[in-house]
Rosetta silent file (secondary structure, phi, psi, omega in degrees, C-alpha in Angstrom):
SEQUENCE: XXXXXXXXXXXXXXXXXXXXXXXXXXXXXXXXXXXXXXXXXXXXXXXXXXXXXXXXXXXXXXXXXXXXXXXXXXXXXXXXXXXXXXXXXXXXXXXXXXXXXXXXXXXXXXXXXXXXXXXXXXXXXXXXXXXXXXXXXXXXXXXXXXXXXXXXXXXXXXXXXXXXXXXXXXXXXXXXXXXXXXXXXXXXXXXXXXXXXXXXXXXXXXXXXXXXXXXXXXXXXXXXXXXXXXXXXXXXXXXXXXXXXXXXXXXXXXXXXXXXXXXXXXXXXXXXXXXXXXXXXXXXXXXXXXXXXXXXXXXXXXXXXXXXXXXXXXXXXXXXXXXXXXXXXXXXXXXXX
SCORE:     score description
SCORE:     0.000 S_00000001
   1 L     0.000  128.946 -177.971  195.317  100.664  -52.081 S_00000001
   2 L   -75.232  126.017  175.961  192.062  100.958  -50.020 S_00000001
   3 L   -70.299  154.424 -179.026  192.605  102.613  -46.650 S_00000001
   4 H   -57.772  -40.609 -178.947  191.224  100.875  -43.573 S_00000001
   5 H   -63.482  -43.145  179.443  188.804  103.758  -42.949 S_00000001
   6 H   -66.414  -37.025  178.984  187.456  103.591  -46.509 S_00000001
   7 H   -62.640  -42.984  179.602  187.147   99.803  -46.253 S_00000001
   8 H   -65.422  -37.988  176.847  185.036  100.077  -43.101 S_00000001
   9 H   -62.909  -43.748  179.721  182.798  102.682  -44.766 S_00000001
  10 H   -63.768  -42.129  179.344  182.316  100.383  -47.757 S_00000001
  11 H   -63.366  -42.199  179.262  181.566   97.442  -45.499 S_00000001
  12 H   -64.574  -41.821  179.654  179.021   99.472  -43.520 S_00000001
  13 H   -64.731  -40.083  178.500  177.318  100.675  -46.699 S_00000001
  14 H   -63.971  -42.313  178.891  177.141   97.133  -48.033 S_00000001
  15 H   -63.164  -40.501  179.471  175.614   95.912  -44.779 S_00000001
  16 H   -64.301  -42.280  178.137  173.050   98.718  -44.864 S_00000001
  17 H   -62.927  -38.313 -179.951  172.080   97.870  -48.425 S_00000001
  18 H   -65.307  -44.928  179.195  171.701   94.209  -47.453 S_00000001
  19 H   -63.924  -44.008  179.650  169.460   95.054  -44.494 S_00000001
  20 H   -62.217  -40.281  178.908  167.425   97.479  -46.598 S_00000001
  21 H   -63.607  -40.743  177.864  167.050   94.855  -49.310 S_00000001
  22 H   -63.267  -43.952 -179.470  165.813   92.295  -46.805 S_00000001
  23 H   -61.918  -39.308 -179.264  163.332   94.805  -45.406 S_00000001
  24 H   -68.146  -31.469 -178.383  162.097   95.599  -48.897 S_00000001
  25 H   -77.397  -16.218 -178.720  161.678   91.919  -49.662 S_00000001
  26 L  -117.543   97.353 -178.236  159.555   91.369  -46.544 S_00000001
  27 L   -58.229  150.486  178.859  156.472   93.595  -46.544 S_00000001
  28 L   -62.896  143.206  177.616  155.372   94.991  -43.219 S_00000001
  29 L   -58.478  153.139 -179.725  152.743   92.893  -41.422 S_00000001
  30 E  -132.193  147.270  177.699  149.124   93.960  -41.878 S_00000001
  31 E  -121.588  130.322  176.402  146.041   93.550  -39.716 S_00000001
  32 E  -110.853  151.465  172.390  142.481   93.397  -41.064 S_00000001
  33 E  -115.641  118.549  176.077  139.209   93.702  -39.183 S_00000001
  34 E  -101.517  111.691  177.717  136.334   91.548  -40.439 S_00000001
  35 E   -95.636  114.651 -170.000  133.047   92.763  -38.975 S_00000001
  36 E  -128.130 -175.866  179.602  130.599   89.898  -39.289 S_00000001
  37 L  -102.199 -178.588 -165.571  127.366   88.560  -37.879 S_00000001
  38 H   -57.576  -57.823 -167.165  126.741   86.097  -35.079 S_00000001
  39 H   -84.651   16.440 -178.212  127.059   82.510  -36.398 S_00000001
  40 H   -96.575    5.772 -175.750  130.181   82.956  -38.573 S_00000001
  41 H   -53.670  -53.588 -176.013  132.712   82.603  -35.736 S_00000001
  42 H   -66.213  -40.237  178.310  133.707   79.019  -36.527 S_00000001
  43 H   -56.704  -50.478 -173.593  133.700   79.595  -40.282 S_00000001
  44 H   -79.697  -22.797  171.172  136.113   82.527  -40.117 S_00000001
  45 H   -58.014  -47.464 -179.625  138.433   81.022  -37.512 S_00000001
  46 H   -71.571  -43.538 -177.712  139.200   78.299  -40.049 S_00000001
  47 H   -65.446  -41.794 -178.816  139.076   80.540  -43.110 S_00000001
  48 H   -59.244  -41.290  178.581  141.358   83.208  -41.610 S_00000001
  49 H   -63.327  -42.523 -179.468  144.063   80.632  -40.940 S_00000001
  50 H   -65.884  -44.592 -178.914  143.838   79.328  -44.503 S_00000001
  51 H   -65.119  -45.180 -178.842  143.929   82.790  -46.059 S_00000001
  52 H   -58.729  -39.716 -179.243  146.837   83.995  -43.909 S_00000001
  53 H   -65.434  -47.838 -177.477  148.864   80.935  -44.894 S_00000001
  54 H   -71.767  -33.312  178.815  148.307   81.291  -48.635 S_00000001
  55 H   -66.817  -40.472  176.636  148.800   85.098  -48.570 S_00000001
  56 H   -62.344  -43.997 -179.923  152.133   84.668  -46.764 S_00000001
  57 H   -65.279  -34.243 -176.283  153.231   82.067  -49.334 S_00000001
  58 H   -80.175  -39.686 -170.483  152.144   84.314  -52.214 S_00000001
  59 H  -118.961  -15.461 -174.427  153.440   87.702  -51.034 S_00000001
  60 L    81.365    0.640 -176.442  155.720   87.108  -48.064 S_00000001
  61 L   -96.148  133.464  173.304  153.480   89.349  -45.967 S_00000001
  62 L   -80.930  130.734  177.785  152.113   88.346  -42.579 S_00000001
  63 E  -127.514  131.513  176.381  148.412   89.143  -42.223 S_00000001
  64 E  -112.348  132.140  179.287  146.379   88.959  -39.032 S_00000001
  65 E  -112.013  120.453  174.719  142.594   89.018  -39.209 S_00000001
  66 E   -94.358  149.294 -176.761  140.643   90.255  -36.221 S_00000001
  67 E  -116.649  145.139  169.477  136.964   89.361  -35.855 S_00000001
  68 E  -132.274  129.796 -177.035  133.938   91.233  -34.556 S_00000001
  69 L  -128.678  149.921  177.377  130.611   89.424  -34.194 S_00000001
  70 L   173.128 -175.505  174.440  127.087   90.430  -33.232 S_00000001
  71 L   -57.000  137.013 -171.088  123.624   90.928  -34.639 S_00000001
  72 H   -59.594  -44.681  178.984  124.012   91.911  -38.300 S_00000001
  73 H   -63.890  -39.603  177.978  121.995   95.132  -38.097 S_00000001
  74 H   -65.914  -38.292  178.395  123.833   96.156  -34.960 S_00000001
  75 H   -66.128  -40.896  176.887  127.179   95.422  -36.631 S_00000001
  76 H   -60.501  -42.948  178.490  126.267   97.563  -39.632 S_00000001
  77 H   -62.169  -38.384  179.197  125.406  100.421  -37.281 S_00000001
  78 H   -63.384  -39.927  177.804  128.770  100.019  -35.520 S_00000001
  79 H   -65.387  -44.537  178.731  130.619  100.386  -38.832 S_00000001
  80 H   -60.424  -35.652 -178.665  128.561  103.461  -39.718 S_00000001
  81 L   -82.415   -1.426  172.822  129.362  104.896  -36.277 S_00000001
  82 L   125.002   -1.544  175.625  133.104  104.454  -36.797 S_00000001
  83 L   -62.508  125.569 -164.680  134.136  100.824  -36.228 S_00000001
  84 L   -83.816   58.401 -177.362  137.174  100.590  -38.524 S_00000001
  85 L   -70.964  136.648  170.061  136.209   97.507  -40.543 S_00000001
  86 L   -84.048  -40.066  176.612  138.274   96.555  -43.577 S_00000001
  87 E  -132.579  147.856  174.830  135.630   94.063  -44.706 S_00000001
  88 E  -117.367  124.629  179.492  132.006   93.570  -43.751 S_00000001
  89 E  -122.819   75.731 -169.538  130.581   90.043  -44.007 S_00000001
  90 E   -93.109  173.401 -170.167  127.022   90.650  -42.858 S_00000001
  91 L   -77.127  -19.302 -176.799  123.918   88.483  -42.809 S_00000001
  92 L  -159.170  155.683 -178.519  122.037   90.187  -45.611 S_00000001
  93 H   -62.003  -29.991  179.969  122.377   92.697  -48.399 S_00000001
  94 H   -62.654  -39.444  176.881  120.017   95.125  -46.698 S_00000001
  95 H   -67.774  -37.131  179.179  122.413   95.620  -43.785 S_00000001
  96 H   -69.120  -38.061  176.412  125.292   96.100  -46.213 S_00000001
  97 H   -55.002  -33.739 -178.442  123.282   98.654  -48.216 S_00000001
  98 H   -61.568  -27.140  178.754  123.109  100.731  -45.036 S_00000001
  99 H   -66.407  -28.543  173.941  126.880  101.277  -45.229 S_00000001
 100 H   -83.195  -46.358 -172.069  126.273  103.207  -48.440 S_00000001
 101 H   -69.629  -31.789 -173.672  123.022  104.874  -47.494 S_00000001
 102 L  -115.453    3.934  179.073  124.052  106.108  -44.050 S_00000001
 103 L  -152.866   -2.803 -177.030  127.791  106.588  -44.300 S_00000001
 104 L    49.764   36.697 -177.795  128.913  106.602  -47.953 S_00000001
 105 L   -83.461  -22.354 -179.941  131.393  103.923  -46.874 S_00000001
 106 L  -140.114  160.071  178.281  130.870  101.784  -49.991 S_00000001
 107 L   -74.228  161.067 -178.719  129.494  102.475  -53.489 S_00000001
 108 L   -61.520  -35.483 -175.900  125.847  101.897  -54.318 S_00000001
 109 L   -93.629   28.238 -176.852  126.710   99.068  -56.730 S_00000001
 110 H   -52.924  -32.098 -173.334  128.906   97.172  -54.218 S_00000001
 111 H   -71.686  -13.579 -179.249  126.976   93.950  -54.848 S_00000001
 112 H   -88.587   -2.525 -171.177  128.200   93.759  -58.450 S_00000001
 113 L   -84.562  -15.848  179.288  131.882   93.565  -57.506 S_00000001
 114 L  -134.227  159.333 -177.212  131.998   89.853  -56.643 S_00000001
 115 H   -61.682  159.674  176.253  130.211   86.772  -58.046 S_00000001
 116 H    55.235   44.644 -179.243  126.724   85.703  -56.987 S_00000001
 117 H    55.182   37.455  178.589  125.765   89.231  -55.886 S_00000001
 118 H    61.728   29.628  174.424  128.735   89.218  -53.513 S_00000001
 119 L  -116.564   98.165 -176.316  127.390   86.178  -51.640 S_00000001
 120 L   -73.982  -16.000  177.232  130.137   83.508  -51.625 S_00000001
 121 E  -148.297  160.045  177.936  127.937   81.073  -49.679 S_00000001
 122 E  -126.295  175.466  175.075  124.252   80.814  -48.857 S_00000001
 123 E  -153.992 -169.812  174.346  122.140   79.352  -46.088 S_00000001
 124 L  -154.914 -174.754 -175.639  118.502   79.009  -45.118 S_00000001
 125 E  -116.462  127.354  177.329  116.282   78.886  -42.042 S_00000001
 126 E  -133.558 -177.065 -174.061  115.223   75.666  -40.316 S_00000001
 127 E  -115.608  143.472  175.811  113.873   74.589  -36.914 S_00000001
 128 E  -121.589  131.330 -178.286  115.608   72.948  -33.945 S_00000001
 129 E  -125.649  169.708  177.250  113.612   71.073  -31.295 S_00000001
 130 E   -68.349  158.760 -179.074  114.339   69.121  -28.124 S_00000001
 131 L   -50.305  129.662  179.710  115.372   65.477  -28.372 S_00000001
 132 L    80.844   -1.749  179.028  112.526   63.313  -29.630 S_00000001
 133 L    48.861   62.429 -173.687  110.499   66.395  -30.644 S_00000001
 134 L   -61.720  -24.936  179.840  108.168   66.150  -27.614 S_00000001
 135 L   -93.093    3.088  175.630  105.854   68.919  -28.893 S_00000001
 136 L    63.285   39.174 -177.573  105.462   67.275  -32.318 S_00000001
 137 L   -81.211  122.524 -176.878  106.649   70.304  -34.281 S_00000001
 138 L  -121.727  -23.624 -176.036  106.698   69.614  -38.025 S_00000001
 139 L  -158.564  179.862 -175.741  106.237   72.947  -39.780 S_00000001
 140 H   -58.455  -36.873 -174.773  105.754   76.682  -39.319 S_00000001
 141 H   -67.747  -17.923  175.454  102.070   76.425  -38.394 S_00000001
 142 H   -71.532  -19.449 -175.859  102.979   74.428  -35.275 S_00000001
 143 H   -75.568  -13.247 -179.641  104.827   77.479  -33.920 S_00000001
 144 H  -101.721    3.877 -179.687  101.626   79.432  -33.320 S_00000001
 145 L   -71.153  148.874  177.611   99.883   76.734  -31.265 S_00000001
 146 L   -59.280  139.659  176.122   99.083   77.512  -27.624 S_00000001
 147 L    85.479   -0.118  177.910  101.787   76.433  -25.203 S_00000001
 148 L   -94.309  124.355  179.009  104.634   76.418  -27.759 S_00000001
 149 L  -100.323  119.891 -173.782  107.632   78.538  -26.698 S_00000001
 150 E  -108.944  132.413  176.174  109.604   79.853  -29.685 S_00000001
 151 E  -108.551  121.747  177.479  113.152   81.217  -29.536 S_00000001
 152 L  -154.072  148.159 -178.979  114.169   83.694  -32.241 S_00000001
 153 L   -80.249 -178.419 -174.336  116.216   86.916  -32.107 S_00000001
 154 L   -85.415  118.712 -179.760  115.121   90.507  -32.627 S_00000001
 155 L   -68.155   -9.212  175.621  114.725   91.510  -36.299 S_00000001
 156 L   -76.880  -21.591 -177.956  115.512   95.107  -35.395 S_00000001
 157 L  -123.074  -18.469 -172.467  119.116   94.086  -34.578 S_00000001
 158 L  -115.682  128.083  175.473  119.653   90.638  -36.133 S_00000001
 159 H   -67.397  -40.891  177.874  119.907   89.757  -39.815 S_00000001
 160 H   -58.275  -38.768  179.756  119.131   86.110  -39.087 S_00000001
 161 H   -63.399  -32.756  178.272  115.967   87.187  -37.316 S_00000001
 162 H   -69.442  -40.820  174.621  114.824   89.006  -40.452 S_00000001
 163 H   -61.246  -43.000  178.751  115.276   85.876  -42.523 S_00000001
 164 H   -56.361  -50.688 -177.830  113.302   83.949  -39.840 S_00000001
 165 H   -58.794  -47.987 -176.075  110.483   86.492  -39.907 S_00000001
 166 H   -69.862  -34.469  176.535  110.229   86.581  -43.701 S_00000001
 167 H   -63.512  -43.639  178.169  110.305   82.795  -44.044 S_00000001
 168 H   -64.828  -40.819 -179.977  107.392   82.506  -41.604 S_00000001
 169 H   -60.928  -47.086 -176.987  105.536   85.331  -43.371 S_00000001
 170 H   -67.580  -37.253  175.414  105.846   83.707  -46.806 S_00000001
 171 H   -56.771  -49.953 -176.973  104.737   80.319  -45.451 S_00000001
 172 H   -67.866  -37.662  179.508  101.571   81.890  -44.018 S_00000001
 173 H   -61.076  -40.629 -179.245  100.927   84.025  -47.075 S_00000001
 174 H   -76.181  -37.950 -175.618  100.942   80.947  -49.287 S_00000001
 175 H   -78.282  -40.239 -173.272   99.021   78.679  -46.941 S_00000001
 176 H  -105.625  -15.426  172.963   96.358   81.075  -45.705 S_00000001
 177 H    91.970  101.878  171.203   96.236   83.586  -48.568 S_00000001
 178 L    94.604  162.196 -177.441   97.471   87.188  -48.582 S_00000001
 179 H   -70.079  -32.196  179.869   99.536   89.553  -46.484 S_00000001
 180 H   -63.623  -43.397  177.990   96.791   90.264  -43.960 S_00000001
 181 H   -67.441  -37.235  178.224   96.592   86.586  -43.012 S_00000001
 182 H   -63.832  -41.525 -179.968  100.390   86.391  -42.969 S_00000001
 183 H   -63.339  -42.359  178.179  100.594   89.354  -40.612 S_00000001
 184 H   -63.637  -39.791  178.637   98.096   87.769  -38.253 S_00000001
 185 H   -63.152  -48.411 -177.644  100.058   84.502  -38.340 S_00000001
 186 H   -66.364  -33.215  175.771  103.392   86.174  -37.577 S_00000001
 187 H   -61.373  -44.440  178.249  101.751   88.156  -34.753 S_00000001
 188 H   -63.852  -37.650  178.571  100.616   84.886  -33.174 S_00000001
 189 H   -61.306  -47.133 -178.150  104.102   83.452  -33.615 S_00000001
 190 H   -70.718  -19.912  172.596  105.722   86.365  -31.750 S_00000001
 191 H   -67.326  -19.458  177.923  103.158   86.031  -28.985 S_00000001
 192 L   -95.840    6.090 -179.468  104.863   82.683  -28.347 S_00000001
 193 E   -98.352  112.808 -176.082  108.358   84.251  -28.142 S_00000001
 194 L   -77.547  -26.393 -177.234  109.368   84.804  -24.482 S_00000001
 195 L  -151.241  141.449  176.381  112.588   86.743  -25.163 S_00000001
 196 L  -110.303  105.232  173.591  114.211   88.493  -28.125 S_00000001
 197 L   -74.490  161.887 -176.893  118.001   88.247  -28.080 S_00000001
 198 L   -77.515  -20.106 -178.907  119.966   90.781  -30.131 S_00000001
 199 L  -145.537  168.985 -175.761  121.607   88.156  -32.351 S_00000001
 200 H   -64.248  -41.359 -179.812  121.301   84.594  -33.609 S_00000001
 201 H   -65.424  -35.537  175.801  124.087   83.187  -31.430 S_00000001
 202 H   -60.630  -40.578  178.150  122.438   84.719  -28.371 S_00000001
 203 H   -67.641  -37.110  176.746  119.222   82.885  -29.210 S_00000001
 204 H   -61.649  -42.819  177.993  121.145   79.637  -29.673 S_00000001
 205 H   -63.694  -42.631  178.182  122.641   80.068  -26.198 S_00000001
 206 H   -58.304  -42.684 -177.346  119.198   80.822  -24.748 S_00000001
 207 H   -75.612  -48.175 -170.361  117.809   77.638  -26.278 S_00000001
 208 H   -85.665  -39.111 -174.473  120.736   75.242  -25.837 S_00000001
 209 L  -100.757  -33.521  177.734  122.467   76.392  -22.666 S_00000001
 210 L   -92.239   -5.549  172.805  119.738   78.191  -20.753 S_00000001
 211 L    60.570   36.086  176.041  117.238   75.518  -21.757 S_00000001
 212 L   -99.211  143.897  172.353  114.480   77.958  -22.710 S_00000001
 213 L    90.267  154.692  175.708  111.935   77.268  -25.420 S_00000001
 214 L   -95.021  -24.826 -175.406  110.511   74.294  -27.280 S_00000001
 215 E  -148.641  139.540  175.846  111.823   75.293  -30.708 S_00000001
 216 E  -110.898  125.428  170.865  114.614   77.469  -32.043 S_00000001
 217 E   -86.038  120.103 -166.772  114.252   79.188  -35.412 S_00000001
 218 E  -140.330  154.802  164.209  117.829   79.064  -36.670 S_00000001
 219 E   -54.407  143.742  178.279  120.275   79.494  -39.490 S_00000001
 220 H   -57.870  -45.028 -179.409  120.815   76.099  -41.101 S_00000001
 221 H   -63.910  -37.785  179.266  124.543   76.176  -40.316 S_00000001
 222 H   -66.511  -39.550  179.370  123.847   77.104  -36.701 S_00000001
 223 H   -62.287  -44.406 -177.889  121.339   74.266  -36.369 S_00000001
 224 H   -74.772  -30.921  172.642  123.802   71.651  -37.629 S_00000001
 225 H   -64.961  -39.234  177.884  126.650   72.999  -35.508 S_00000001
 226 H   -64.132  -44.753  179.161  124.343   72.722  -32.504 S_00000001
 227 H   -64.394  -38.806  179.221  123.417   69.175  -33.415 S_00000001
 228 H   -65.326  -40.550 -176.448  127.119   68.342  -33.941 S_00000001
 229 H   -75.001  -40.908 -172.582  128.138   69.798  -30.564 S_00000001
 230 H  -105.458   -7.511  175.363  125.309   68.425  -28.426 S_00000001
 231 H    64.128 -125.850 -170.336  124.401   65.293  -30.367 S_00000001
 232 H   -72.397   -4.012 -178.286  121.160   63.628  -29.365 S_00000001
 233 H   -68.751  -20.623 -176.309  119.951   66.497  -27.172 S_00000001
 234 E  -135.597  151.937  174.397  118.435   68.224  -30.216 S_00000001
 235 E  -122.369  148.637  176.899  116.689   67.301  -33.453 S_00000001
 236 E   -98.405  133.023  175.985  116.514   69.278  -36.684 S_00000001
 237 E  -115.705  123.352  179.636  113.128   69.848  -38.338 S_00000001
 238 L   -95.136  116.581 -177.418  113.114   70.914  -41.992 S_00000001
 239 L   -73.129  168.103 -177.202  110.002   73.015  -42.752 S_00000001
 240 L   -70.389  -24.133  179.949  107.941   72.686  -45.930 S_00000001
 241 L  -147.596  144.931  174.763  109.104   76.097  -47.159 S_00000001
 242 E  -148.808 -164.535 -173.851  111.934   78.442  -46.242 S_00000001
 243 E  -126.510  145.111  176.627  113.926   81.298  -47.701 S_00000001
 244 L   -77.755  107.440  179.401  117.238   81.469  -49.557 S_00000001
 245 E   -88.199  127.663 -175.334  119.482   83.416  -47.183 S_00000001
 246 L  -121.910   84.547  175.120  122.302   85.229  -48.978 S_00000001
 247 L   -60.666  137.222 -172.643  124.935   86.624  -46.587 S_00000001
 248 E  -113.310  150.624 -179.369  126.820   89.392  -48.364 S_00000001
 249 E  -129.180  146.804  177.099  130.458   90.484  -48.271 S_00000001
 250 E  -157.143  149.323  164.525  132.186   93.727  -49.204 S_00000001
 251 E   -70.862  140.161  175.545  135.355   95.712  -48.795 S_00000001
 252 L   -92.449   93.288 -166.747  134.631   98.867  -46.764 S_00000001
 253 H   -53.736  -48.104 -175.939  136.109  101.274  -49.305 S_00000001
 254 H   -59.839  -37.097 -178.083  136.430  104.374  -47.161 S_00000001
 255 H   -77.304  -44.358 -176.718  138.327  102.461  -44.478 S_00000001
 256 H   -68.219  -32.469  177.765  140.662  100.394  -46.677 S_00000001
 257 H   -69.983  -36.014  177.472  141.684  103.440  -48.687 S_00000001
 258 H   -68.280  -38.679 -174.776  142.460  105.317  -45.485 S_00000001
 259 H   -91.919  -11.143 -178.457  144.429  102.377  -44.036 S_00000001
 260 L    73.528   31.832 -175.647  146.114  101.243  -47.262 S_00000001
 261 L  -115.814   18.432 -174.530  144.665   97.714  -46.995 S_00000001
 262 H   -61.517  -47.150 -173.781  142.574   97.512  -50.151 S_00000001
 263 H   -60.592  -48.439 -178.279  144.661   94.896  -51.974 S_00000001
 264 H   -71.460  -32.922  178.203  144.797   92.388  -49.124 S_00000001
 265 H   -66.923  -41.993  178.079  141.151   93.038  -48.168 S_00000001
 266 H   -64.935  -42.561  178.341  139.996   92.389  -51.730 S_00000001
 267 H   -63.042  -36.763  178.486  142.101   89.235  -51.913 S_00000001
 268 H   -59.251  -46.725  179.808  140.612   88.079  -48.602 S_00000001
 269 H   -70.731  -38.971  178.961  137.071   88.242  -49.989 S_00000001
 270 H   -63.285  -31.109 -179.053  138.040   86.734  -53.332 S_00000001
 271 H   -68.332  -20.526  173.689  139.567   83.778  -51.484 S_00000001
 272 L   -61.595  -25.186 -179.487  136.105   82.919  -50.167 S_00000001
 273 L   -92.017   -5.284 -179.814  135.330   81.867  -53.757 S_00000001
 274 L   -71.586  168.614  178.017  138.463   79.705  -54.109 S_00000001
 275 H   -58.081  -43.295 -179.461  138.352   75.917  -53.888 S_00000001
 276 H   -68.454  -42.433  178.643  139.702   76.047  -50.337 S_00000001
 277 H   -61.671  -41.925  179.388  137.342   78.836  -49.278 S_00000001
 278 H   -67.784  -36.167  177.719  134.340   76.993  -50.685 S_00000001
 279 H   -66.243  -40.250  177.962  135.403   73.770  -48.991 S_00000001
 280 H   -64.795  -39.102  176.597  135.684   75.565  -45.642 S_00000001
 281 H   -59.730  -47.622  179.494  132.190   76.995  -46.141 S_00000001
 282 H   -62.205  -41.867  179.379  130.786   73.518  -46.750 S_00000001
 283 H   -62.267  -27.507 -179.761  132.594   72.033  -43.733 S_00000001
 284 L   -98.459   19.283  172.311  130.985   74.720  -41.574 S_00000001
 285 L    69.115   21.816  166.176  127.492   73.901  -42.912 S_00000001
 286 L   -92.180  150.142 -179.815  127.144   76.880  -45.229 S_00000001
 287 E   -83.705  114.132 -178.948  125.911   76.089  -48.724 S_00000001
 288 E   -66.602  161.434  177.495  128.792   76.674  -51.185 S_00000001
 289 L  -102.825  -17.015  179.819  128.217   78.447  -54.482 S_00000001
 290 L   -81.137  139.135 -179.980  130.818   76.572  -56.563 S_00000001
 291 H   -56.195  -37.119 -178.996  129.550   73.446  -58.372 S_00000001
 292 H   -61.709  -49.819 -179.663  132.538   71.425  -57.129 S_00000001
 293 H   -71.643  -33.655  176.868  131.877   72.131  -53.451 S_00000001
 294 H   -59.615  -43.561  179.942  128.116   71.839  -53.941 S_00000001
 295 H   -65.206  -40.093 -178.073  128.601   68.305  -55.241 S_00000001
 296 H   -64.767  -38.283 -173.406  130.919   67.392  -52.376 S_00000001
 297 H  -107.067   12.684 -175.508  128.537   68.573  -49.652 S_00000001
 298 H   -57.354  -38.276 -174.910  125.197   67.848  -51.320 S_00000001
 299 H   -67.484  -23.108 -177.128  124.299   65.004  -48.957 S_00000001
 300 H   -86.260   -9.337 -178.813  124.461   67.158  -45.839 S_00000001
 301 L  -111.335  121.602  178.023  121.921   69.703  -47.090 S_00000001
 302 L   -68.357  149.787  175.249  118.229   68.764  -47.361 S_00000001
 303 L   -77.707  130.045 -173.490  116.371   69.757  -50.488 S_00000001
 304 L  -131.417  150.284  169.303  114.054   72.628  -49.644 S_00000001
 305 L   -81.447  103.625 -173.738  111.457   74.767  -51.352 S_00000001
 306 E  -108.376  122.672  172.703  113.292   78.083  -51.057 S_00000001
 307 E   -86.873  165.847  179.682  111.730   81.443  -51.838 S_00000001
 308 L  -119.205  154.383 -179.938  113.882   84.494  -52.557 S_00000001
 309 H   -63.226  -35.255 -177.635  113.889   87.983  -51.115 S_00000001
 310 H   -71.261  -48.339 -175.567  113.609   89.522  -54.590 S_00000001
 311 H   -74.580  -36.637 -174.772  110.683   87.490  -55.909 S_00000001
 312 H   -91.082  -26.169 -173.694  108.659   87.253  -52.698 S_00000001
 313 H  -129.671    5.668  176.524  109.381   90.627  -51.073 S_00000001
 314 L    74.644   21.177  179.919  110.625   92.923  -53.853 S_00000001
 315 L    91.618  170.140 -174.084  114.225   93.082  -52.588 S_00000001
 316 H   -70.166  -34.156  179.396  115.718   94.282  -49.332 S_00000001
 317 H   -60.951  -45.947 -179.777  114.854   97.952  -49.688 S_00000001
 318 H   -70.300  -41.764 -179.987  111.163   97.174  -49.982 S_00000001
 319 H   -61.939  -40.421  178.903  111.256   94.413  -47.357 S_00000001
 320 H   -64.976  -44.873 -179.746  112.948   96.731  -44.875 S_00000001
 321 H   -63.887  -41.678 -176.242  110.458   99.515  -45.524 S_00000001
 322 H   -75.452  -33.197 -168.286  107.448   97.190  -45.292 S_00000001
 323 H  -118.558  -34.687 -167.652  108.531   95.093  -42.329 S_00000001
 324 H  -119.244   -8.961  175.573  111.487   96.375  -40.304 S_00000001
 325 L   -68.508  162.285  178.536  111.575  100.173  -40.490 S_00000001
 326 L   -58.374  127.473  179.914  110.248  102.107  -37.521 S_00000001
 327 L    84.840   -2.414 -179.898  106.464  101.788  -37.481 S_00000001
 328 L   -80.878 -168.116 -166.082  106.429   99.007  -40.117 S_00000001
 329 H   -60.139  -38.089 -179.829  104.824   95.584  -39.727 S_00000001
 330 H   -64.081  -43.903  177.263  107.177   94.170  -37.073 S_00000001
 331 H   -61.439  -41.080  179.411  106.652   97.182  -34.809 S_00000001
 332 H   -62.330  -38.058  179.900  102.907   96.947  -35.410 S_00000001
 333 H   -74.336  -49.919 -167.905  102.982   93.270  -34.449 S_00000001
 334 H   -82.882  -37.760 -178.753  105.401   93.305  -31.551 S_00000001
 335 L   -69.496  -16.181  178.788  104.661   96.613  -29.849 S_00000001
 336 L   -99.677    8.639  179.974  101.009   95.581  -29.568 S_00000001
 337 L   -58.121    0.000    0.000  101.787   92.246  -27.917 S_00000001
């Protein structure tokens, strides 16, 4: 016959096992930090909600994703200086390379770990003008005319600004012949820039809310979001040539291994390539990489003659050395204004 004392001990042990079992079945909540560039705010608000929902359904684990936004180059520097990012979703591969070169935070071959060189979506650079296009801006060469005020961010801190700069450079190189003519063209363009914001969203605010400038050089997704928000106040101008912008994503290995978040961080990036992730990219005016989403959103993206960083500029390492390193072409152009 079981004594009352023994019965209570057995009951307590059973209750403890039940509680422990429940705890084991429900993983502890996890928080990720996605350090990104300026115009991805809306994209990741929607994507984070979708990922958290499917991850909870799949694993039972609650995941919260925190966001940090700013100029892409500045964001890369913040990670190198100690910002505890689990994933970096920056504007260009060159900024992501810096995480390896200046902090050994990721491996050298990081770009091979996900499809499409770790770029789950692409974009390009187009022009935004005031309603009715009062200055008659049709292409890049209109941006160097006297009296035209151009808004674009600082390529020393902004990834979008580097795409802007290189798109203008390649246009001039092809139209006028050679790098010397291109350099002179881009110098004239920056002479028409009254202020250099640190990031693309800052330039959008300067143009749209502070009402400065005749034309904004912008990410395609940013341009269409602006047009969607403000309607007839702005028009989009598609130039004759632009550049294929490939925002890159990576797990920040050193941080996720320290924090124990590698599995969920990797799944987070892989979900960008899922049907839902690709659909969210298209809805937010990024160009999807999956054929299914490309077909769905084809009508919203104009067909453009797009050059690539590899073919036109020899890749990001060379482009950075030639154009954006200290003393390179941008400094030569802008510091002599």
